[in-house]
C-alpha positions, 0 to 999 in steps of 0.5 A: 509505528509510534512515529507514524502515529505521532505524525498522523495526529500532530504533523499535519498533511504535509508532514504525512506526505513527507513521511510517505514519500520517504516510505515510497522511496524505500519501497521503490528501491526494494521493488527495483532490487527484486524486479530489476536488480541490474538497474541500480542507476535507475533505482535511485532516479526512480526512488526520487522522482516516483516519490514525488507523486505523493505530493500530487494532492497539493497541486492546485492545477490539473494540467500541472499534474497531467504534465508531470505524469506525462514527463515522468513517463517520457523521461523513464522511456528515454532512460530505458531506450538509451540504457538497454541491457538486453533487447529481449528484456527491454519491454519487460524492464520498462513495464516493471519500472512503470509498475513500481510507480503505480503500485507504490507512490500512486496507491500511497498517495491516497493516504494524503487524499484521505487525510485531506477529507473531513475526519481524515485523521480518524479514517487513517486510524481506521485503516490501521486498525482494520489491517492490524486486527485483520492480520492478527486475527488471521494469523491466530485463526489460521494457526489454530484452525487452518485446514483449507488452503486459500491460494496455495499457488501464491501463498501456501501457508494462508488458509480460508479459515485464517482469511475468515478469521481476519475479517472477524478481526476487522469487524472488531477493529472498526467497531472498536474505532466507532466506540472510542475515537470515531463516533461518527462512524455508523454501524453500516460504515463499520461493517462495510469498511471492515469487510471491503477493506479487510478483503482488499487488504488480504488481496494486497497481501496476496499480490505482494506474495505473488510478486515475491514468488515470481521474483524468487525472493522470500522478503522484499527487503531486510530493513525491518529485522524479522519482518522483511522490508517496507513493502512486506509491511505495506502490502495490505495498506497499499490496496486498502488506501484507495478503496477507503478513500473512494468509500469516504468520497462517495458513501460516507455521510459523516 
């Protein structure tokens, strides 16, 4: 976390993109190990090529972006066409492979887009504060008062009380940002982003839980001792990043 904060503050947009590309590569490899454990050659190819999507915001030519995405799709379609494991699972494998690109680097790319906006550094820290205060408040509120399960089919331990407590935590996080490093944030911005991004972040957490339960794994990886893998740490941010970016793009007047 200190390295991430240092890069966000001092590293510039390209340094941030490089860090996100590395995180994306690790995340894609974790996804492949869960969804496509018998596709190791494709795993390495996907980790490298998929992470290149992080750098799309630096492309000045829209045609270049479209052609790159098109070639990426065709390339992986050909790989899976000529490296069939079982014909019954071929379509499923292709769908998982393409989903990895949309779920990880494409969503993470919005952090680069957000960094390029006015007050981009502040907004990146707002996302961090929303997610961290949401997670912490949800955990302690759920542990103390949680009685009603939020979505037991997907995440048996999460409670409605914990989810509501998480949103209160998000509200505290955005208002703390307003009164410390982001005075341009209006009270409306603080409330709306806390609620919308807080809710979306929680659904991102639930979505990753859905994937893990579907794949029959407890954690996405073992990179972070006691906390699982990169995807276990990014699940909320993956959904929060694009929502925050589009809010800034269309509604923020700072």
